[in-house]
Steps between C-alpha positions, in 0.01 A plus 500: 500500500288777350589669177636849486228762435765737364566259210259309280571268206218342303350450154184701434190378316644618168813292541725796583766465766463749785790554740392778735673700769236677703585830671843548346673834560641650183801733510466782247792713388427866414546656164342255256232732364744728321817381333665828591401481864810563708347335809595158373692304759853385442699249700411211726221526758583253780201312643690307766376718786151495351504120494625479857226732626227316308599167652478663843129558438243271656357240262775530238757223509591471134569794269494465122662735250394463137653701217484502120552755220174689449366714220640829631720411798630208700214350701552408866247345737526417870262237639469398863406140582408346832477157661257611773141544404213364303360483149347813354175540310681744278691209350227406261561698186192630314590281202533184708209259524444252782661224296805704409692402812871484549485129568384377160650758266762374257641648186639177360348346188705189425702246691817611321473857617635636825192594704428825679272421793333798661525624857738226617862422436426142412150501360345261751262758640684544830774730616831324525685482826767741384743337737805684620737238365668736257572771753771531758241528775122511525303800620433364848238258378294761317370388159703666229199530269275796573133421518300802598475853601584716800177683559336782684165348591353380168716730289836397358738788568828351381515695174410826671775449757757410235400807303535718810849362570618573146351850528680549831832402345481682169224761528443673166798331335279199434130479428313201638166340420325177593432269205386154403765328286432219252802299384276277289603657166855366540381150598364388165813292444736387778850640459827397662544685827824524692498499880796626696677225695771535761758230584512399865734696728555772240346846486418769248740790471340797676408817306747699710783284365375439145378861467197378305143377538410173332146611420618832359761330281242250378249774411762716332658224290179332384336832414812605315465188282121551464426165664154453651499328837338457840718517810376394842650509849327355807639605839417354839654537845732229625437333833584693814785260576636499145846650438360699206219754466293395200425225248481609138354325194580666169395403146534630145287400200630650172263504201564501126845345530423211265393234744181391670380183673226317315624143460752274672736565211496871590621409847786294366610772256501761775697282743762425235536863381720772640223747579532875544314728744548281808423670827833400653679706232397814687572394860859547616667219690491120484135466399345280234150413379296201388602551137854411601419173678721211369207270425657251255831475686318438823284228345800317355693520826206386712419202278858374508506488880233235556274252331213636708305814405718805548412778740414717204262239362344455841447871538355516150244239605422699813459824307297395199252778565782750455615346177814321394848605597525658153192710576663609823813605313302690240289673764156374403381473864667834569293665225181362654608613847580847366153536350332394822721706731646206688839423649485131395781311664629191326712253702693399192698826493664414830490120494656463156700817445574642846340837424234709670201639314399714795824683550601631842611863482587785731327837502804651332430279196136606460588770249593228249137394479295797618589804296333697224682633196294776331487418130285660230391360163353628178340160429451173684742220419207259536356645179752300298373166632234288330415238763528705819342828607609747766353437848189703567403709802211722601497775759287437810599805706674809373792612704650821626845645457489640855633329811208376706380450851230273624395730782155656502456836663130570491175322555491124528345454158616189309798570284585835655869544442721749332843543353764738611454687175161619630688762696544692177362854501341442161121495533257316272315669214173464688651677799624786280161534332319518834745768620411710195125448552534601865690818408227598253235438766684710759542789256128497424431530873727793563819332621847625424743222412814546709701188410461181296725197543482413129706622204219552248143603588367623160315787666569869435596664827647839567853540629657364705475153348368272782690202356823686578392621844548316826278580794690251718872438498633149456378203298171440683242724333123497437376439146328840498513798737219755458383812682149637547370763740841519662514126578764263364375153401688182404351273231617136477408302187442131575503285185589127486607524862259271684773285651723791611346651815846595627537750215160655572564510875826684437308762304236534772761532774683761294183711481456486879870575555474818288151582630329497159179313406545204263262409217539137386387462138397165345359392164186328633263492795603147597866607513403797716325270746810280518709799606259604775333202664565140588198342330464215577657570840748211467656641183836666558431811297361842582828661613332839553287352778760255635868586461640156580466148368394276788531418871669209673508402864752766602487787253410656167612345171617769258504532123833479319655776297677417177840587643779258585673529836871556440803671646831592344624159612218260408148429376275305738312187391218293644568140603467255211157375615345850493387690192347809663608737775264505798552813711321547832454830687460465876318741736845600626576636149749219445511346151579130455569285195329171580603153380274212407527346846446833676871562548624859490726551197553875549390763751526873552331827590226618261652845469851374426630396154414139421863450395604563860296207634676188622448231233529124541450408136709394200661779301708570190806721498762613250846349532733622227344406168278234660172511689490271802191339651529460877279323750353681798798380704751636247591171330590542133254298290603589145668755274350632179575759234200724578294594803180346365681178411646473850152555647325269254238287672473750785272802534628844585362652819267791425446798726176526696245776444476647851178708497478836669133442594253214548296632206493802264128571469503859629754629251394295195234526230459208259364575151436299186474596135142545375307656214506841668870490573561359848260396775572472873456146630264520796402144587440485878684257730349161580392605850291797377145359486242781535216251534658353814471651844765748607624268774577218253678745269706634790599149607604393149690824442677478837602139428637587153693796641650320800613207283654747255709700747574249779616143557451263791750532782419344834533748786513808278253789532387792280309796653158512335498883463824472294348225290176696441684811378673292233173318424308825444722608211487156343118477536405843367727462199294202381137583581260790560299295750502609860806397695480340846560723801741395772240288678387321188860441390579326829190283467590412139846384609354263758318307227829351379779599739573511870478841667615599848243754625561487874615862485247711312766758425764253377328228299738282297490239227701211640716227346559707185752761390563716195670318212777758472559869553339715234737755351791260450754631248692209351804582284382213277226732366637671191373848589668472843825408325462804274479728803815363662 
């Protein structure tokens, strides 16, 4: 069995213990920067729904919650483990040499000390079997010890998905960030660790009955007494045929309470003492823990029953690698398992004492173990200790307080994605600065500024103030509206917007709709080229020259707008296996939402509201105080406290950008900022090659045009005169070179396409038809909505 790449326990070259959790998601409570900050959270934050949704994710079959009192607030980490995958090159820590392996590391120094082997529960260099003997039922044969990742290609995405789920559930109530945790500072000296045990055929009292959370009570009481500690819960799903939902392992290691495990005598003293801060003290119901095991009574009873070795003695012989029965009662193997992030089953719990270490629980009992109690400190309780330091962690990926989505809506560049907070009207500083520079430029060239969609422009202008004027009604407005020589012009500032062609296309369509020229303004020449042309031709950019994303075998693939599809009754979601909406526009002006297998998930007329389409997808709806997730067939899948929590793991359906034209060349001028103000970008199209013969240029231009405005459709026909009229406008907008006459245009088409010329007066291009009807007015376009 492979080791778990999410956890790593070893001794580095300097003799320091390292107990890492890779890609741990930290939960951050607001309001720690200022003691007077009123945003501090009060009350319990349940994580039961979060835990359930995380374990529904692919590649995560064990969820770990770690918590301890930090320097400023209670520290919580969620770590996802998996039993399906492979080792990861990321496992080797920069400090670890080739010889510093998990197999030969050992912290012990003498034979009289209790050893702390690294990376394994028993120190023999191999993972133990972790048998299911101390559980009511196994997890359908799956190994209970996680060993690897849950990946997207070569990239481990577990932490990112856990982070997204927490964000979905709690939004800006909780901050999240991805960290690497090192528990090594607490492992300098083994300490007694209590593990929750449950007698057979008995169950924990549910939170609904006890009106409390075990984890919250534990955190509150220990912090109140200024006790330093590490608390761990490991949750895995039960088998599909099991009568319960989950298996839980829960441990508590208190520090600075006057006892540690260094010698065998330490074990004996701990077993004989009546110890405080046992984990079972905080769990309601008939639970116990290893500190309460009747070791001496059991030994005396067993030895009186037979002259042969007792069962306890036999099991001690079988479990030498896990230590003596006294070590089991003190929790020495549990401390090692806690550091290495392992479940660690021990048969002796069940065989000798009739208790389960992996406790079967129902979903209703999750809140006992998965909950966060916001607690704030002026100083760390670990600062009082001399032999143990607070666990360390370092941030790998800063988080966001905004609920997220993993759906891209622009070009297919790696990493293109956005959050729902991007829909904010607040523009970047660079955008605001370029607006101001453009206004100054226009004033120098005799323009009158009619309206500016920005509060502050830092330019002296006569009344009326253009920042308070609106040339267009509604929310969809150009960045700048100017007037010169009686002509109204729209100016759209494009900054940090390379992956958002839908936003630019909306602006271009709005200019055509209101019959005003549009000037697209960028910061650089390369950005200007990206707005105008597809260069190289396979790149999905250049929205001015191509107003759609791609083509499939039956229609035109559209860009997505950053708008969810919702009605008063529900919000529509994509199936679980999809992360991006794929909308297709057919030549019949029908719009389809397409599934991964080509199935039609939604369909409707391009000029009707998207909300009116017939959807066959999951959805979330409000039901009283709950939000309900339903399948496409209407089956209730789960209930959550918020909409985003109910939809966690799913992606909201976004509206398509239904273009009004195939391209927007005629009405658009692209400019970039230069030393002299702004310069018009005039790079010619790829087919314009003056050194080539006219016939070759005509053929290449005709091919580019036909592929832009039509798709293949067997049996369809387009009259060539109609096609040439549309071609003429497209051609002359891009080049000053002579255009082909009707005869030459027909000849150019024949180079790549089939033409029916039997009737000289009615020649047609066959087996192709226009992609869609130009002039479509979709209510999904914001300026169309404003007019309604």
